[in-house]
N, C-alpha and C positions, 0 to 999 in steps of 0.2 A: 736686411731685406735682400732677396736675390731676384734678379731679373735676367731674362734671356731673350735676345732678339734673333730673328732668323738670320742664319749665316754669320753670326757673331758669337764670340765667347760670352759666357754669362758674367754679370757684374754683381758683386756683393757690396751693398751700401750699409754702413752703420747708421744708426739713428743720429748720432752726433755729427757725422759727416753731412748727412742730408740737411740737418738743421743749420750747420755752418754755411752750406751752399744754398740756403733758401733764396729763391728768386723774387720774393715779394718786395713791394716798394718800401717797406720798413727796414729791410735788410740789404737792399741794393738800390742805388740811385736810379730812378726811373729813366733818365736820359743817357747817362754815361755807363751804367752797369757797375759803377764803382761799389765795392763792398762797404756797407755802413755798419754791419754787425762785426764786432770784435770776435773772431773765432775762439779766442781763449776764454771768452765769457760763457761759452756753452759747456754745461757740466759734463764730466766724463761719464756719468751714470744715466744720462738722458735716454729715454726710451720713446718709442712710438706707441701712443695710447690707442689710436685708431687710425684707419686710413679709408679713403673712399675713391672710387673712380669718378672722374669729372668728365662728362661727355664720353667721347671715344678717343680723347687725346691726352689725358693727363691724370695725375694722382694728386690727392690732397692728404696731408697728414696732420694729426693732432699730436703734438709732442708733450712730454711730461712737464715741460716748463710753461705750458699754457699756450704756446705759439701754434697757430693753425691757419695763417693767411697765405701761405705759399701755394702756388699752383705749379706742380712739377710736370711739364709736358713730357711725353715719352721721348721726344727729340732732345729736350734738355738733359734728361737722365742718360740717354744714349751717348751724348757728347761729353758728359762729366768725366774728368780724369780722376779715377779713384786711387789715392795714394796707397801704397802697400800696407801701411799701418793706420788706416782710417778708422 
């Protein structure tokens, strides 16, 4: 998935990277932000099955592993550091 912000370079996110960085309460501790999801447990061949705009502030994704509870705010996506080999 590719996103472009005004006055910024575009970012390309793989489905696997987005799933590994899911901000939902099942994947991140609600108070500390500590990652609860083991990134290595996310399959390499994971895909985004569908996506939706949430209000005017976020995106939601349905992943091929059945996960769909993350709300990825545009600000969250903008601030994610995408590794070169995500």
